[in-house]
Each structure stands twice: as C-alpha cells, then as structure tokens.
N, C-alpha and C positions, 0 to 999 in steps of 0.2 A: 537277419542282423546288419546285413551290408546296407538294406533298405534303410534301416535305421540311422546308421552312421551318415549317409548321405542327407536324409531330411534333417539331422540335426546340423550339419555342416552347412547346409543351406540356409538354416533359422539363424545361425550364428554370423554368416555374412550379411544377411540382410540387416541384423540387429549392428553391425558394426558400420552400416551406410550413415552418411552425415544426415542429421534431422533437417527435413523441409518443412516450411510453413504449410499448413493445411489450410486450402481455399476450397469452399464449398457454395456454391451457387453465388459466386462472387465475393463472399464474406471470408475474411481472414481469420484463423483461429489458431492458438498455440498449439503444439504437440504435447507438451506439459506446461502448465501455467505456473508461474510464480508462486512461491509459499509465502504466507504471512507467518513471520516469525513473531511479531508483537506490536503493539501499541502502547505507547507509554507516555506519562509526563512527569517532570520533577516539580511541578508547579500544580499542588492538589488542593489548596484552599479555595472556598468560594469567594467571588469576587476578584481574585487576585488577578492584577494587571500583566499584560505582555506575557502570557503563558506560552509555552511551545508544545506541541502534540507531535512525537515522532511515530512515524509508521516505518516498520522495518521489514524489507521484503528480500527474500533468495530468489535470484533470477537464475533458473535450473540452466545448465549449460546445454542441455538438449532440448530447450524449450521450442526451437524450430523457428522462432520469431522474436526481434527484440520489442522490448516495451515501449508502448507508445503513450499511454497516459494510465491515470489511476482516479479512481472516484472513491469518495468516502460519503456513506449517507448515514445521517442519525436515525437510528430506528428505536432508541430506547433512551431514555431520560426526562426526568421531571420538566427541567427547563428547556423550552425549545427556542429559545432566542440566542443565537450566537451571531455575532459580527466578527467576519476574519478580516485579517491585514492581507488582503490577497497579494499586494506587491511585494509581502515579505516572504512569501512561500519560497523554500529551499529545498534542494536534494543533493545527496552527497553518496559518495561510496563509502561504505563501511557502516559502522553503527553509531547509536547516540555517544557522545564525548570521545569517540574515536575516529573521527571524519577522514576521509582521505580527500581525493579530487570532488570539486563540485560538478554536480550535474545540471546545466542549464534548464533552466524552466521557462518555457515559452508563454504560458497563460495559466492563470488560476482563475477560476470562475466560482460563484456560489449561488444556487437558486434556493432563496429562502423558503419558498412555498412547498418544494420538494427536501428541503434539508440536505442538499445535495452539492458537495465539494468536488469539483474536478480540477486536476492537475495535469496539464499537459506538457509533454517534454520539448525543447528546441529541436533534439536530434534523439532518434530511437535509442534506447539505453541497450547494449549489447548483453546478451545472455552471459552466464557464468560469473555473476558476482553479486554481492551483497549491497544493498542501498538502503538509504534512509531518507525519507520524504519528511519535511519539517513545515508543518503549518501553524499559523499564529492567529488563535483568537485575539479580539481586542482585551478580553477579559473572561475569567472563568465565569461559569453559571453562578447564580446568586442561591442556588438550592443544592444542598449536598445530596449525593447518590452516584450511582452506578450509570454511566454514559455508553451506550453501545452505538458503534459505527460499522456498517456492513462495507466491507471493502473489495473492490471489483478492478481487476486489471484488464486493459486492452492492448491487444498487440499493435504494432505499427502495421501500416499497409491499408489496402484498400477495404473499407466497408468493415472495421474492425469489430468481431464479436466478443464481448466482455466474459471473463470467467470470475464468477464470485469466489473469494479467497477464504472468507471468513469474517468473524466479527474482531474489531478492536475495542478494547474496553480502557474507559478512563475514568477512575474513581476521583470523585471530588468530595473533600470533607470540611466540615465546620472546623474553625481553629479550635484547639484546645483552650478553655477559659479557667483550667485548674491553675490555682495558685497556692503555693506551698505556704505554709504557716510557720515555718522554721525561721 
C-alpha cells in the first residue's frame, strides 16, 4: 500500500508541473491543441456581399505553446470560387458579437489552387482564452449548399507542426421567394 501511495504522489506531482512545449526533431508541437468550438456566419444567402465567417477556438491553458497561425482549407462545397478580402481579416478575444481585445493579424494569404486560407498572428496568442478569427470573402458562393473547411492550428516556434482541429461548416441558402397572398 505504501508503494501505491508513493507512486500516486509522484504521478500527481508530475501532473502539477507547468506544461512545456513539445519539440521533436526540431519541430514544435502543442501539448494539447486548441479546440474548434464552431464556424458560423450570419450572412447565409447566395451572392450576399461582404459576408463574415467566424472561426471560434478555445486555446487550452495547458497547451504548452501559444498559437502562431491557423489555416482553413475548403474541402467540400459546390462552388470552388472564393475571393477573400485578405486585408480585412481580424481576430479578437471572445466570441462573435461579444468581442474583447483585438488580436493583431500579421498576414493573411489565400492559395486558390489548394483552397487554403492562412492567418498568421503578429504575436503568438497566449493559451487560456477563447478567440474568434473573422475572415471576409468578397461575396458568398452563388450556389446554395454546405461548405466544409478543414481547420488546422499551428503553434508558435521553430518549424511548427499543425494540428487538425476539425471541420467548420458554413451553410449557404437560396433566398426564399415565398410571397404571401394575404
């Protein structure tokens, strides 16, 4: 019984140590990657101008490394033609419509052939907070449907290794042509 108590005490003391970034073969990894909370838009009609797509992430306190960048890659959706207003990308602490402090974005790029949008932060984003990244296409797709975006987070540091967080979903609808006869 004494051995078990010593082993348990040793395990608990190790668990209480602060988390360090994992570096393997020169690449930086998260101890615990951020969590994708949701991807949402309040602009859901086809051909709607200046929509905003919100990506909400929870940066875990024990991630071991701050967030350096995020990528969104379109993996599904009929319309494969998106043009983004790259200079209009923003990030904030908090969630959509309840933003806190702005998080400076250093650069946003879009590789049209790979359908890959990359958002790189000016300073690494500290663990332990919820953030929202706001990306702005010029216009919503002209075809209604579900558009899936694979979301990957990269830690700050030398040669960061991305962690796939899941799929964000944007639903685009045809406006209703229903007219009341009352």
